[in-house]
N, C-alpha and C positions, 0 to 999 in steps of 0.2 A: 427459569417463573417460577417451578417446583417447589423452591426451598421456602418464594413468598409466602407461597400459597399456604404450605405448610404450617408459617409462622401466624398470619391474620386469620384464616380459618380451622379451628380445632378438628368442624364438622366432616368427614370425607367426601359427602354429596355438594357442601359449597366448594369445597375446593376442586372438586371437578368441574363445577358450574365455574370457575375462575379460569380453571387453564381451556376450556371450551371459548370462555372469550377472547381472548389470546391466543389461540389459531389460527387466530383470520391472516391473512396476506399481511406480511411487511418486509420490506427489501431497503437494505440500506451496505454499508463497506459493513467486510465481518469486524475490523477494527476499532471500529467505532460506534458498534450497537449497543455497548455498555453505556453510552450513555442515555440512551432510551432505557436501557433494564434499569441504570439508576432512579433514572425520573421515573416512571410509571409505578416503582417500587415504593419509593415516596410519595406518589400520588395515589395509591391504591389502598397505602397504608392509614394516610388521612383522610379518606373515604371512611372507613373501616372505624376511625378513632372519633372522627363525628357525625358519622349515621348519614351523610348525603352521598347515597351513592348512584353518582352521574356518571354511568359507561358510556353514554354517550359523547360526552366530552373527553371521556379520557381515548376513545376509538379516534377521536375527530384530532386530535394531539398526536398519536400515532402515526397516524397520514402524514400531517404539517412535518414531521419529525425524516423520514426518508430522505426525503428530495437532498436537506444540508447534511444530513449524515453522510449521502452518497456523494455530494459534491468534494466536500472535503476531502474525505477520506481518498477517495481515487486521484488527487489533485497532488496530496501531500505525502501518501504512498506510493499509490500504484505509478505515478508519473515525478515521484523525484526522490523517494526515501529508497525505493529499489533500485531505480537504474544507477544511481550515485554509488548505491553498495557494491552493485556488479562491478561500475568500470572502476571503482578502486581496487577490490580483487584482480583485473583481468591487467591494470595497469602494476600492479606489483609485480604479479607473474610474467610478465614479458618483459620489465624492466632488469629483475634478479631473477640470473640463473640458478642459484643457489634452492634447491629442494626444499630444504628447510624455512627457511626465509617464505618463498611458496605458501608451504605450508601456516605458514603465520598471518600472512596475509587473506587466507581463506577464512581463519580464525576469525582476525578482525571483522572481516566483511560479513560473517554471521552476526560479531556482535551490535555492528554498524546496523542492521539488519531490523536484528529481534529487539534489544534495548529502548530504541524510539516505539514500537509496533507494542512491546511489553507494556509499559510505561501509558502508553494511550487507551491503551483495555484498563489497567488500571484509575488511572487519572477519571477519564471518560466515567466509570462505575462508582465514584466517589463525589464528582461533581454534579452527574445527574441528582444523584441521594439527596445532595444539599441544595441544589436549586431546584429541582420539581419541573412547574411548567418552565419555569424563568432556563433551561438549561440552553435553549435556544441561544441563548445571549453567548454562546461560549463555540457555538457552531461556526465560526468562520477563520478562513488562513490568519486573518491577523492575529489570534490568539494563538496561533503556532508560530510568532517569526521568527524565531531563536532556532527552533528544527530546521523550516525551510530556509533561512540565510545559511547556515551552515553546510544542510545538505546541496544547495544549490548551488553554492561558490565549491563544494567540493568536486563535486561532480562536473562541471565544467574545469576546472582545471585537472582532476583526471581523464576527463573525455582527452585535452590537448595533450596530455603526457603519453596518453597513448597511440593517439593517429601520430605526434611528431615521431616519437621514438619508432611506431611501425614504420612510418614512410623512409625514416633512418635506415631500417635496415633493410627499405627494399629497393635504397641507391644503390646494392652490391648486388642484385637480383637482376635477371632480366626483362626485358621490356613488357614481358608476358605479364610476371608476375606482378609488377606495378601497375599495368591495366585491368587485374581482376582486382588489384585493393582501390583502384577507381572507382571501379564498378559497384564493389562493396558500397562504400564510401556514399558512393550516389543512388543509391538504392535504397539505402536506410537512411536520408534523408527525404527521398519523395516520398517513399512509404509515411512516414511518421509526419509530415507535410498532409497527408490526406486523413490523417491520425487514425491510422492502422494500430494496433495494438502493441508496444512494445516489442513484446517476445516475437513474433511474425516479423515484426519489423527486422529485426537484428537474422532470423535466423533464415528469411528466401534471400535475402544477399548472401550469409556465408554456406545457403548449401549452393547457388549460384560458383560461388567461387570455387566449391572444391570441384563440382561440375567440370568449369571451364578450369582448373588448374589440370585437372583427370586427363580433359581431353589435350589440353598442351603437352604436355608429358607423355603420352603416348604419340605423339607428331612425330 
């Protein structure tokens, strides 16, 4: 908000008042906050041009954006783009033994995650400034249908490839390895059913698998 304050208010005292108004609580998905930033910039600019300073309306608008920004961002990024990107990298690493190709998969993983998230940031700033108070119309998963469909299909495909390839490898191992793998899969499923965070749902069964594996090897 600092560049906006400097652009709208040449007086330093007015800039401080402006910034203090925008230091109140605001919580949203970090990648989707640019929708709010662009919209508030437009609204504040229109207030200066018109001379009608209704700050209470702006504050209510910011509070109303918290829910949609958080909900859409969490469902699209944390629950879809990030897991699908990680599964793509894991599937490539476990299926391709060549180290160079594994590095390529990791590089593509980073692109798959960062390209959409940077696009969302830039698009949000542009659309927010363009729409102002009407920016809420863009805050639904339906407006990101292409991204959602692509990463949803990719994530499901990579999960199937990863689980199937890993299961085929375990056929040649002892029953203990198969048991550890099964416990891990069931553990992830149950934790996700209880809406436990994705990384915790992955790390806890992984830690259990490592501990169980070490115990079985030492027996």
